[in-house]
C-alpha positions as CSV (number, residue, x, y, z in Angstrom):
1,M,0.0,0.0,0.0
2,R,1.5,3.3,-1.1
3,R,2.0,6.0,1.6
4,A,0.0,9.2,1.0
5,R,2.0,12.0,-0.4
6,P,3.1,14.4,2.4
7,S,1.5,17.8,2.5
8,V,3.4,20.9,1.7
9,F,3.6,21.7,5.4
10,E,4.9,18.2,6.2
11,R,7.7,18.6,3.6
12,I,9.1,21.6,5.5
13,P,11.8,20.5,7.9
14,T,10.7,20.1,11.5
15,A,13.0,22.9,12.8
16,A,11.5,25.3,10.1
17,R,8.0,24.3,11.1
18,A,8.7,25.1,14.7
19,W,10.1,28.6,13.8
20,A,7.1,29.2,11.5
21,S,4.7,28.4,14.4
22,R,6.6,30.8,16.7
23,L,6.5,33.5,14.1
24,V,2.7,33.2,13.8
25,L,2.4,33.4,17.6
26,L,4.7,36.5,17.7
27,L,2.7,38.2,15.0
28,A,-0.5,37.5,16.8
29,C,0.8,38.9,20.1
30,A,2.2,42.0,18.3
31,S,-1.2,42.7,16.7
32,V,-2.9,42.5,20.1
33,V,-0.3,45.0,21.6
34,A,-0.7,47.3,18.6
35,T,-4.5,47.5,18.9
36,S,-4.6,47.8,22.8
37,R,-4.9,51.4,24.0
38,A,-3.1,52.8,27.0
39,R,-5.3,54.1,29.8
40,S,-4.8,55.3,33.4
41,D,-6.4,53.8,36.4
42,D,-9.9,54.9,37.3
43,V,-10.3,58.0,39.5
44,A,-13.5,57.9,41.5
45,S,-15.7,60.8,42.5
46,Q,-17.2,61.2,45.9
47,V,-20.6,59.5,46.3
48,H,-23.4,61.9,45.5
49,T,-26.5,61.3,47.5
50,G,-29.6,62.6,45.9
51,A,-32.7,63.8,47.7
52,P,-35.2,60.9,48.3
53,F,-38.5,60.9,46.5
54,R,-41.8,59.1,46.4
55,L,-43.4,57.5,43.3
56,T,-47.2,56.9,43.1
57,A,-49.9,56.1,40.6
58,E,-50.1,59.8,39.7
59,T,-46.3,60.4,39.8
60,F,-44.8,57.1,38.6
61,K,-41.8,58.6,36.9
62,V,-39.2,61.2,37.9
63,T,-36.1,62.5,36.2
64,R,-32.9,63.7,37.9
65,T,-30.2,65.7,36.2
66,L,-26.5,64.8,37.0
67,V,-23.4,66.7,35.9
68,V,-20.1,64.9,35.8
69,R,-17.0,67.0,35.7
70,T,-13.3,66.3,35.5
71,S,-10.4,68.7,36.0
72,A,-6.7,68.7,36.3
73,Q,-3.9,71.0,37.3
74,E,-1.9,70.4,34.1
75,K,-3.0,70.6,30.5
76,S,-3.3,67.5,28.4
77,S,-4.8,66.5,25.0
78,D,-5.6,63.0,26.1
79,P,-9.3,62.1,25.9
80,V,-11.3,61.1,29.0
81,E,-14.0,58.4,29.4
82,G,-15.6,56.4,32.2
83,E,-18.8,55.3,33.8
84,V,-21.5,56.5,36.2
85,H,-22.9,54.0,38.7
86,I,-26.5,54.7,40.0
87,Q,-27.7,52.8,43.1
88,A,-31.4,53.1,44.1
89,K,-33.0,51.6,47.2
90,A,-36.8,51.3,46.6
91,K,-39.3,50.4,49.3
92,W,-42.8,49.5,47.9
93,T,-45.9,49.9,50.1
94,P,-48.7,48.3,48.1
95,G,-52.2,49.9,48.1
96,D,-53.6,46.3,48.1
97,P,-51.9,43.8,50.4
98,I,-52.6,40.9,48.0
99,Q,-51.6,42.7,44.8
100,T,-49.9,40.5,42.3
101,P,-47.7,40.7,40.4
102,P,-45.5,43.3,42.1
103,P,-44.2,46.3,40.1
104,S,-40.6,47.0,39.1
105,L,-38.4,50.0,39.5
106,A,-36.6,50.8,36.3
107,I,-33.6,53.1,35.8
108,G,-32.9,54.6,32.4
109,Y,-31.3,57.6,30.7
110,L,-33.1,60.2,28.6
111,E,-31.6,60.7,25.2
112,G,-33.5,63.4,23.3
113,E,-37.2,62.3,23.5
114,L,-36.3,58.6,24.0
115,T,-35.4,56.7,27.2
116,S,-32.7,54.1,27.1
117,W,-33.5,51.6,29.9
118,S,-30.5,50.2,31.7
119,Q,-31.7,48.1,34.6
120,S,-34.8,47.2,36.6
121,G,-35.6,45.3,39.8
122,I,-38.8,43.6,40.9
123,L,-40.1,45.2,44.2
124,E,-41.2,43.4,47.3
125,P,-43.8,44.6,49.8
126,N,-42.3,46.7,52.6
127,V,-38.7,45.6,51.7
128,A,-36.0,47.9,50.5
129,V,-34.9,46.5,47.1
130,T,-31.6,47.6,45.6
131,V,-31.5,48.4,41.9
132,E,-28.1,49.3,40.3
133,S,-27.3,50.8,36.9
134,V,-24.1,51.7,35.0
135,T,-23.9,54.0,32.0
136,Y,-20.9,54.8,29.9
137,L,-19.5,58.3,29.3
138,G,-17.7,58.5,26.0
139,E,-14.5,60.3,25.1
140,N,-16.2,63.4,23.7
141,C,-13.9,65.7,25.7
142,P,-10.5,66.3,24.1
143,T,-8.8,67.8,27.2
144,V,-8.7,66.8,30.8
145,Q,-8.5,70.4,32.0
146,G,-12.2,70.9,32.1
147,C,-14.6,68.1,30.9
148,E,-18.3,68.0,31.6
149,W,-21.1,65.5,30.9
150,T,-24.8,66.0,31.6
151,L,-27.0,63.0,32.3
152,Q,-30.8,62.8,32.6
153,V,-31.5,59.8,34.9
154,V,-35.1,58.4,34.8
155,F,-36.6,56.4,37.7
156,D,-39.9,54.7,36.7
157,V,-42.3,52.3,38.4
158,Q,-43.4,49.8,35.8
159,A,-46.1,47.1,35.8
160,N,-45.1,43.4,35.5
161,S,-48.4,42.4,34.0
162,D,-49.7,41.8,30.4
163,S,-52.0,44.8,30.7
164,G,-49.0,47.1,31.3
165,T,-51.0,49.1,34.0
166,L,-50.4,49.3,37.7
167,T,-53.3,48.1,39.9
168,A,-53.4,49.7,43.3
169,P,-49.7,50.5,43.1
170,G,-49.5,52.2,46.5
171,T,-46.2,54.1,47.0
172,V,-42.6,53.5,46.2
173,D,-40.1,55.5,48.4
174,V,-36.7,55.8,46.7
175,E,-33.3,56.7,48.0
176,W,-30.5,56.9,45.5
177,T,-26.8,57.7,45.0
178,A,-24.5,58.3,42.1
179,Q,-20.7,57.9,41.6
180,A,-18.5,58.4,38.6
181,F,-15.3,56.5,37.7
182,M,-13.2,58.2,35.0
183,H,-9.9,57.6,33.3
184,V,-7.5,59.1,30.7
185,L,-6.9,57.3,27.4
186,D,-3.6,57.1,25.6
187,D,-1.6,57.5,28.8
188,S,-0.9,55.0,31.6
189,S,-1.2,57.7,34.3
190,A,-3.7,60.5,34.9
191,P,-2.4,64.1,34.8
192,K,-1.4,65.9,37.9
193,G,-4.4,66.9,40.1
194,F,-6.9,64.9,38.1
195,T,-10.3,65.0,39.9
196,V,-13.8,63.8,39.3
197,S,-17.1,65.2,40.7
198,V,-20.8,64.4,40.4
199,S,-23.5,66.9,41.3
200,E,-27.0,68.1,40.5
201,P,-27.4,71.5,39.0
């Protein structure tokens, strides 16, 4: 029985095959390094505590405006990006003790006339339920000496039923906080005096 003709790769000497494999791995690693972007560690703002509010059948949605600012003592052309973390603790007091299914608290972000919903949590009667949301802040600021982003955060009580309406919703008392985590791109360290803040106008 005749032996099958060796493939082109098999006709290459073993040592050459080994070097070819190493070359492929080196090129792959080089491409990863070339496409990765330097960035500094995150710098966190202080936790901003917003004023608590109550949601009802008449006022089932509220919007809060947040302003995120970064500043630095030295000038830089490196762009800045990061995230804002929202944490809400919602306590639902149902109008009807046997109401089912329970509603949800949803957190979203207003973009023009549309709301981009990020996260929601199903509420429990007379229990503080935590709902957390994270939104990205893009690198639309070319300098770290004075960047600013404005967010419209929406808190909304939503029905978990096919009808889409709340039945005897009662009240939902919400306490919430916000914190930003920002970093500089194209540099492994943030500029001198780089700070982040979150506030309401």
